[in-house]
C-alpha positions in Angstrom: -84.9 6.5 49.6 -83.9 8.8 46.6 -85.9 9.0 43.5 -85.1 6.7 40.6 -83.2 8.7 37.8 -83.4 7.6 34.1 -79.9 8.3 32.7 -79.5 9.1 28.9 -77.1 6.7 26.9 -74.6 9.5 26.9 -74.9 10.2 30.4 -74.3 6.2 31.1 -71.1 6.4 28.9 -69.9 9.4 30.6 -70.5 7.7 34.1 -68.8 4.4 32.8 -65.8 6.4 31.6 -65.5 8.2 34.7 -65.7 4.8 36.8 -63.0 3.4 34.7 -60.7 6.4 35.1 -57.9 6.0 37.3 -58.4 9.2 39.3 -61.5 8.1 41.1 -63.0 4.7 42.2 -66.1 2.9 41.1 -67.6 3.5 44.8 -67.1 7.1 44.4 -68.6 7.5 41.2 -71.8 5.5 42.4 -72.0 7.7 45.7 -71.8 10.7 43.3 -74.6 9.7 41.1 -76.6 7.7 43.4 -76.5 4.4 41.8 -75.3 0.9 42.8 -72.0 -0.6 41.8 -74.1 -3.5 40.1 -75.8 -0.7 38.0 -72.4 0.2 36.5 -71.6 -3.3 35.8 -75.0 -3.8 34.1 -74.4 -0.7 32.0 -70.9 -2.0 31.1 -72.5 -5.1 29.7 -75.5 -3.6 28.1 -73.5 -0.8 26.2 -70.1 -2.1 25.8 -69.9 -5.7 25.4 -70.1 -6.8 21.7 -71.9 -10.2 22.5 -75.1 -8.1 23.2 -76.9 -7.5 19.7 -78.1 -4.1 21.1 -74.7 -3.1 22.5 -72.9 0.1 21.3 -69.8 -2.0 20.9 -71.4 -3.7 18.0 -72.4 -0.6 16.4 -69.0 0.8 17.2 -67.5 -2.1 15.2 -69.7 -1.7 12.2 -68.8 2.3 12.2 -65.2 1.6 12.2 -65.5 -0.8 9.3 -67.6 1.7 7.3 -64.9 4.3 8.2 -62.1 2.1 7.0 -64.2 1.5 3.7 -64.8 5.4 3.3 -61.0 6.2 4.2 -60.0 3.8 1.3 -62.4 5.4 -1.1 -61.0 8.8 -0.3 -57.5 7.7 -0.8 -58.3 6.1 -4.1 -60.1 9.3 -5.2 -57.0 11.5 -3.9 -54.7 9.2 -6.2 -57.0 9.5 -9.1 -57.0 13.3 -8.7 -53.1 13.5 -8.2 -52.5 11.1 -11.4 -55.0 13.2 -13.5 -53.2 16.6 -12.4 -49.8 15.2 -13.4 -51.2 14.0 -16.8 -52.8 17.4 -17.2 -49.3 19.1 -16.5 -47.7 16.8 -19.0 -50.4 17.7 -21.8 -49.9 21.4 -21.3 -46.3 21.2 -21.7 -46.6 19.8 -25.0 
């Protein structure tokens, strides 16, 4: 029996991505990393499903909301800067 390996969250996500890719099968990925197919399903539920309070999907959704908010702030500031530049051009012409 092989020694149990503790995978980091990044490694788990990489394995999940590899298992979901169309170029390989889940069974091949399981053999490559020495894990059971049920382990992949458990990781998927644990890390990717939003119903789990500890899942990365919930965190990802929160980060996306924050990203949208920050982008809107940047757009507002860009518009303000453009307005002030136009105003400055007009006052310099006078």
